[in-house]
C-alpha positions as CSV (number, residue, x, y, z in Angstrom):
1,M,-5.2,136.4,135.2
2,L,-6.3,134.0,138.3
3,K,-7.7,130.7,137.9
4,L,-10.8,130.2,139.4
5,F,-12.7,127.3,140.8
6,C,-16.2,127.3,140.9
7,I,-18.5,125.1,141.2
8,A,-22.8,124.6,141.7
9,L,-24.8,124.6,145.0
10,G,-26.4,120.7,143.9
11,E,-23.8,120.3,141.6
12,E,-20.4,117.6,142.3
13,H,-17.8,118.8,139.2
14,P,-15.7,122.0,139.3
15,I,-15.4,124.1,137.2
16,P,-12.6,126.7,136.0
17,V,-12.7,129.8,135.3
18,D,-9.9,132.5,133.9
19,I,-10.3,136.3,135.1
20,A,-8.2,139.4,135.3
21,E,-8.3,140.4,138.8
22,A,-9.2,143.9,137.7
23,E,-12.8,142.5,136.1
24,T,-15.6,141.9,138.1
25,V,-17.8,139.4,139.9
26,G,-20.3,140.5,137.1
27,D,-17.7,139.6,134.4
28,L,-17.4,136.4,136.8
29,K,-20.7,135.4,136.0
30,D,-20.6,136.0,132.5
31,K,-18.2,133.9,131.9
32,I,-19.9,131.3,134.3
33,K,-23.1,131.2,132.7
34,G,-20.9,130.7,128.9
35,K,-19.5,127.9,130.2
36,Q,-22.2,126.0,131.9
37,M,-24.8,127.1,129.4
38,Y,-27.2,128.3,132.0
39,Q,-30.7,129.3,130.6
40,F,-31.6,132.2,133.0
41,P,-29.9,136.0,132.7
42,A,-26.0,135.7,134.2
43,D,-27.2,138.4,136.9
44,E,-29.7,136.4,138.6
45,M,-26.9,133.6,139.3
46,Q,-25.3,134.9,142.8
47,L,-21.9,134.2,143.9
48,Y,-20.2,133.9,147.0
49,R,-16.2,133.1,148.2
50,V,-16.3,129.7,149.9
51,N,-13.2,129.1,152.7
52,G,-11.9,125.2,153.2
53,L,-13.7,123.6,150.2
54,M,-11.6,121.6,148.5
55,Q,-11.2,118.4,145.9
56,D,-9.1,115.6,147.0
57,E,-6.3,113.4,144.9
58,A,-9.8,110.8,144.7
59,G,-12.5,113.8,143.2
60,R,-14.1,113.6,146.6
61,L,-15.7,117.0,147.9
62,M,-14.3,118.1,151.5
63,L,-15.2,121.0,153.4
64,N,-12.9,121.8,156.5
65,G,-11.4,118.1,156.5
66,T,-14.8,116.2,156.0
67,T,-15.8,115.2,153.2
68,I,-19.5,115.9,151.6
69,D,-21.6,115.1,149.0
70,M,-22.4,118.3,147.3
71,R,-25.7,116.3,145.3
72,S,-27.4,116.4,149.3
73,C,-25.9,119.7,150.4
74,V,-28.2,122.7,151.1
75,W,-27.7,126.5,151.7
76,E,-26.7,126.1,155.5
77,T,-23.7,123.4,154.8
78,F,-21.9,126.4,154.0
79,G,-23.1,128.6,156.8
80,G,-20.2,130.9,157.9
81,V,-17.7,130.1,155.6
82,K,-18.6,131.6,152.8
83,A,-19.0,135.4,151.8
84,K,-21.2,137.0,149.4
85,M,-19.3,138.3,146.1
86,P,-21.5,142.3,145.1
87,A,-21.9,142.2,141.0
88,V,-19.4,145.7,141.0
89,S,-16.7,144.2,143.2
90,L,-13.0,143.7,141.9
91,I,-12.1,140.0,141.7
92,S,-8.9,141.0,143.7
93,E,-11.1,142.9,146.4
94,C,-12.7,139.1,146.5
95,F,-9.5,137.6,147.1
96,Q,-6.9,140.2,148.9
97,D,-6.6,137.8,152.1
98,V,-6.2,134.4,150.3
99,D,-4.1,132.8,148.4
100,V,-6.2,131.2,145.0
101,R,-2.8,129.4,143.8
102,V,-3.2,126.4,146.6
103,R,-3.8,123.4,144.6
104,R,-7.7,121.8,145.1
105,M,-8.8,124.9,146.3
106,I,-12.8,125.6,145.4
107,H,-13.0,129.5,145.6
108,V,-16.6,130.3,144.4
109,L,-20.5,128.8,145.8
110,V,-22.4,129.8,142.7
111,V,-25.8,129.8,143.0
112,A,-28.5,129.1,140.5
113,P,-32.1,131.6,141.0
114,V,-34.1,128.2,140.7
115,A,-32.0,124.8,140.1
116,V,-28.2,124.3,138.0
117,P,-28.5,123.4,134.8
118,T,-29.0,119.4,134.6
119,M,-32.1,119.6,137.2
120,L,-33.8,122.4,134.6
121,P,-35.4,120.3,132.3
122,A,-37.4,119.1,134.8
123,V,-38.7,122.4,136.2
124,A,-39.8,123.1,132.6
125,S,-41.4,120.4,133.0
126,C,-43.1,121.0,136.4
127,V,-43.8,124.6,135.2
128,H,-45.7,123.0,132.0
129,C,-47.5,120.2,133.6
130,T,-46.2,118.1,130.9
131,P,-46.8,114.3,132.4
132,K,-43.8,112.2,133.6
133,K,-43.2,108.8,134.5
134,F,-40.6,107.9,137.0
135,I,-39.7,104.0,137.6
136,H,-38.1,103.6,141.3
137,S,-36.4,100.3,140.0
138,N,-34.8,103.1,137.4
139,M,-33.9,105.6,139.8
140,G,-30.1,107.2,139.6
141,Q,-28.3,110.3,139.9
142,T,-29.9,112.4,136.8
143,N,-33.6,110.8,137.0
144,G,-33.5,111.1,140.5
145,Q,-32.1,115.0,140.7
146,E,-35.3,115.6,138.6
147,M,-37.1,113.8,140.5
148,L,-36.4,116.1,143.6
149,T,-36.5,118.9,141.7
150,A,-39.6,118.6,139.9
151,L,-41.2,118.4,143.9
152,D,-38.9,121.3,144.9
153,I,-37.4,118.4,147.5
154,Q,-34.2,118.3,149.0
155,V,-31.8,115.9,150.8
156,V,-30.1,116.7,154.7
157,P,-28.3,114.0,156.4
158,M,-27.8,113.4,159.8
159,V,-25.5,112.4,162.4
160,P,-26.5,109.4,164.5
161,F,-26.4,109.9,168.2
162,A,-24.1,107.0,169.6
163,G,-26.0,106.6,172.9
164,N,-26.4,104.1,175.9
165,N,-28.8,102.3,175.3
166,V,-28.7,98.3,176.0
167,Q,-29.4,96.1,172.9
168,V,-29.3,93.0,172.0
169,P,-26.4,92.3,169.5
170,V,-27.5,91.4,165.5
171,S,-25.6,89.3,163.1
172,P,-25.4,90.9,160.1
173,F,-26.8,88.9,157.2
174,Q,-25.1,86.1,155.0
175,W,-26.0,86.5,151.3
176,E,-24.2,83.9,150.4
177,S,-26.0,80.9,152.4
178,T,-29.8,82.1,151.9
179,A,-32.2,79.5,150.6
180,D,-36.2,79.7,149.7
181,E,-38.7,78.6,151.9
182,S,-37.9,74.9,150.8
183,G,-34.5,74.7,151.6
184,A,-33.4,74.9,147.8
185,P,-29.9,78.1,148.0
186,L,-31.0,81.1,146.0
187,T,-28.8,83.0,143.2
188,E,-27.7,86.1,143.5
189,E,-30.5,87.2,141.2
190,Q,-33.2,85.4,142.3
191,Q,-32.9,87.3,145.5
192,R,-32.2,90.7,144.3
193,R,-36.1,90.1,142.6
194,R,-37.3,88.9,146.0
195,P,-36.4,91.3,149.1
196,D,-38.4,94.9,148.7
197,L,-40.6,94.8,151.6
198,L,-43.2,97.2,152.6
199,I,-43.8,96.8,156.4
200,M,-47.4,97.7,158.2
201,R,-49.3,96.5,160.5
202,P,-50.1,92.7,161.4
203,H,-54.0,93.3,161.1
204,A,-53.4,95.6,158.2
205,V,-52.3,92.3,156.2
206,S,-56.6,91.2,154.9
207,D,-56.7,94.9,153.1
208,A,-53.2,94.9,152.1
209,K,-53.9,96.4,149.0
210,Y,-54.8,99.5,149.9
211,L,-52.0,99.9,152.8
212,P,-53.6,100.4,155.6
213,G,-51.6,101.2,158.7
214,V,-48.0,101.2,156.1
215,K,-45.1,102.6,157.8
216,L,-42.0,102.0,156.5
217,V,-41.0,100.2,152.4
218,V,-38.1,98.7,152.7
219,E,-35.1,98.3,149.2
220,V,-33.0,95.9,150.3
221,K,-29.4,95.8,148.0
222,R,-26.7,93.1,148.0
223,Q,-24.1,96.3,147.3
224,V,-25.6,99.8,147.9
225,A,-24.2,102.0,145.6
226,D,-24.1,105.3,146.2
227,D,-27.0,106.4,143.4
228,A,-29.3,104.1,145.1
229,D,-30.5,106.7,147.7
230,Y,-32.7,107.9,145.1
231,E,-34.3,105.0,144.4
232,A,-35.1,104.9,148.1
233,L,-36.2,108.4,148.1
234,S,-38.5,107.7,145.1
235,E,-40.4,104.9,146.9
236,L,-41.1,107.3,149.8
237,V,-42.8,110.1,147.6
238,A,-45.3,107.3,146.5
239,L,-46.0,105.5,149.5
240,D,-45.9,109.2,151.7
241,V,-49.1,109.8,148.8
242,L,-50.8,106.6,149.1
243,A,-50.6,106.2,153.2
244,N,-52.7,107.5,155.7
245,G,-50.2,108.2,158.2
246,Y,-46.5,109.4,158.7
247,V,-44.0,106.9,156.5
248,M,-40.3,106.0,156.1
249,A,-37.6,104.3,153.6
250,L,-35.1,102.4,154.7
251,L,-31.9,101.3,152.2
252,T,-30.0,98.7,153.5
253,D,-27.5,95.6,152.8
254,L,-28.9,93.8,155.9
255,N,-25.1,94.4,157.0
256,D,-23.5,97.7,158.2
257,D,-25.4,99.9,156.0
258,W,-28.8,100.8,157.0
259,R,-30.2,104.3,155.2
260,F,-33.4,105.8,156.5
261,F,-35.1,109.2,155.2
262,W,-38.7,110.3,156.4
263,V,-40.3,113.4,155.1
264,A,-39.6,116.3,157.7
265,D,-40.1,119.8,157.0
266,T,-41.1,122.5,154.7
267,R,-39.1,125.6,154.3
268,D,-38.2,128.6,152.3
269,D,-34.3,128.4,151.2
270,G,-31.8,130.3,149.7
271,P,-31.1,133.7,148.9
272,A,-33.8,133.6,146.4
273,P,-36.9,131.6,148.5
274,I,-39.2,129.2,147.1
275,Q,-41.0,126.8,149.4
276,R,-39.1,123.2,149.2
277,T,-40.0,119.9,151.6
278,I,-36.8,118.5,153.2
279,I,-36.0,115.1,153.6
280,K,-33.8,113.7,156.1
281,K,-31.5,111.3,155.7
282,V,-29.3,109.3,158.6
283,C,-27.1,105.8,158.1
284,I,-26.7,103.6,161.2
285,T,-23.8,101.2,160.9
286,K,-25.2,98.4,163.7
287,P,-28.2,96.1,162.8
288,E,-29.3,96.3,166.6
289,V,-29.7,99.8,166.2
290,A,-31.7,99.7,162.8
291,F,-33.7,97.4,163.8
292,Q,-34.7,99.4,167.2
293,V,-35.1,102.7,164.5
294,I,-38.0,99.8,162.9
295,Q,-39.8,99.2,166.4
296,A,-39.9,102.5,167.7
297,L,-41.7,103.7,164.4
298,L,-44.3,100.1,164.1
299,V,-45.1,101.7,167.8
300,L,-46.1,105.1,166.5
301,P,-49.5,106.2,166.7
302,E,-51.0,106.9,163.5
303,C,-51.5,110.9,165.1
304,R,-48.1,111.1,166.3
305,S,-45.5,113.0,164.7
306,E,-43.0,113.6,167.0
307,L,-39.9,109.9,167.1
308,D,-38.5,109.0,169.6
309,L,-35.4,106.8,168.4
310,P,-31.7,105.4,169.9
311,C,-30.2,107.2,167.8
312,F,-30.6,111.1,168.5
313,E,-30.7,112.9,172.1
314,R,-34.5,114.3,171.0
315,P,-37.4,113.0,168.9
316,I,-37.4,113.4,165.2
317,K,-40.5,115.0,163.9
318,M,-42.4,113.7,160.7
319,R,-44.4,115.2,158.2
320,K,-46.2,114.8,154.9
321,L,-45.1,116.0,151.5
322,N,-49.3,117.6,151.5
323,P,-49.3,118.9,155.5
324,M,-52.9,119.2,155.1
325,A,-53.4,115.2,154.8
326,A,-51.5,114.6,157.9
327,P,-53.0,112.3,160.4
328,G,-55.5,114.5,162.9
329,S,-55.2,117.3,160.2
330,G,-58.2,119.7,160.6
331,D,-58.1,120.8,157.2
332,G,-58.3,118.4,154.2
333,S,-58.5,115.8,155.6
334,D,-62.0,115.0,153.2
335,E,-59.5,115.6,149.9
336,M,-57.8,112.7,151.5
337,I,-60.5,110.3,152.2
338,G,-61.7,110.8,149.0
339,I,-58.5,109.8,147.6
340,R,-58.6,106.6,149.3
341,E,-62.0,106.0,148.5
342,S,-60.8,106.5,144.5
343,I,-58.3,104.2,145.1
344,E,-60.2,101.1,146.4
345,R,-63.0,102.2,143.9
346,Y,-60.4,101.6,141.0
347,Y,-59.4,98.8,142.6
348,D,-62.8,96.9,142.5
349,I,-63.2,97.8,139.0
350,Q,-60.0,96.4,138.1
351,S,-60.1,93.1,139.6
352,E,-64.1,93.0,138.2
353,L,-63.6,94.8,134.5
354,G,-59.4,95.1,134.9
355,P,-57.6,98.0,133.9
356,D,-59.5,101.0,132.9
357,E,-56.2,104.0,131.2
358,D,-58.9,106.7,131.6
359,M,-60.1,105.9,135.2
360,A,-55.9,105.0,136.4
361,R,-55.3,108.8,134.4
362,A,-58.1,110.6,136.8
363,L,-57.1,108.9,139.8
364,A,-53.6,109.8,138.8
365,Q,-54.3,113.7,138.5
366,Q,-56.5,113.5,141.6
367,V,-53.4,112.0,143.3
368,V,-50.5,114.3,142.4
369,R,-52.8,117.1,142.3
370,S,-52.4,116.3,146.2
371,I,-49.1,117.3,146.3
372,P,-48.7,120.8,147.5
373,A,-45.8,122.0,143.9
374,F,-48.6,121.1,141.6
375,S,-51.9,122.0,143.2
376,L,-51.7,125.3,142.3
377,Y,-52.2,124.6,138.5
378,P,-55.1,124.5,136.3
379,E,-56.9,121.3,135.3
380,S,-56.4,122.7,131.4
381,M,-52.5,122.6,131.6
382,D,-52.4,118.5,132.4
């Protein structure tokens, strides 16, 4: 009897499965489904033998010696280190050249037909068009994954390039000595309530509520937790829908942790292709490099989608969640103009008569339908 450790793409906890060498891969699928309580037939999942995937003593996952986050890994992450396990193959055939008794080894990569189990409720709510509310400040791992799944979004980390650009040194922010405009010291709680920012061009200040020329949403944390990415991602999604141009989100502690996110592309992903939006992420440790990124973004013309950055050898490509809403796009521009006009009209009415829930709901439906993931559902299902 063998003990195989299996992990699903998008999950971070491997599970042990006991199986005999004479049993088949199809039997292994049945055992995995029984343990994970998947809501789809076992034969719809695909299994791959994966090489070089381990879990260290601290519980971190390592791929060929490099720490990885399975929650943000995509199909391409495992490249040539995986081999498909046909359903009729014997377990002994799949692992005949592998010593499965090696400690902390993870043997099998599980690819679900749509999503891994923690994501299924979000997929169901999307298919049935049940309204779902996400609050930026309450975003964590669970509801953050639900949001990404509902919008068919995957996050792809990128490695910055150490260039030879001349940089003006920037000192880290000193949280302990922060004061308000009058010079009075701010408590940590007061600081937490203050720093979230939207950065736009100077000429846009007079009409700031309509977000003209907005380029960047900044989420500032004194200490950046691992699941803080989801708050920045939700803010990026919201800003992308509301803004006319290409935008980024920044999560930072104003010291040595600067995480930039942007919508990069769409693609058919995985063995059972579904259309996914790709959001890319890069982590920068030097404040001076981060400010160069911000400066490059602010001077980017609204109609241009390629951005030259000091931390990459080639320009990065920026996209919109709705490709038809891209600046300069011939198709769909009338629809986006209509959305902006509706938002402006709602603010005008709200300022005179107060909030109107019916109008706000209709506006929200109009905005959501501009996102490809929701555009195909009939209005009767809202």
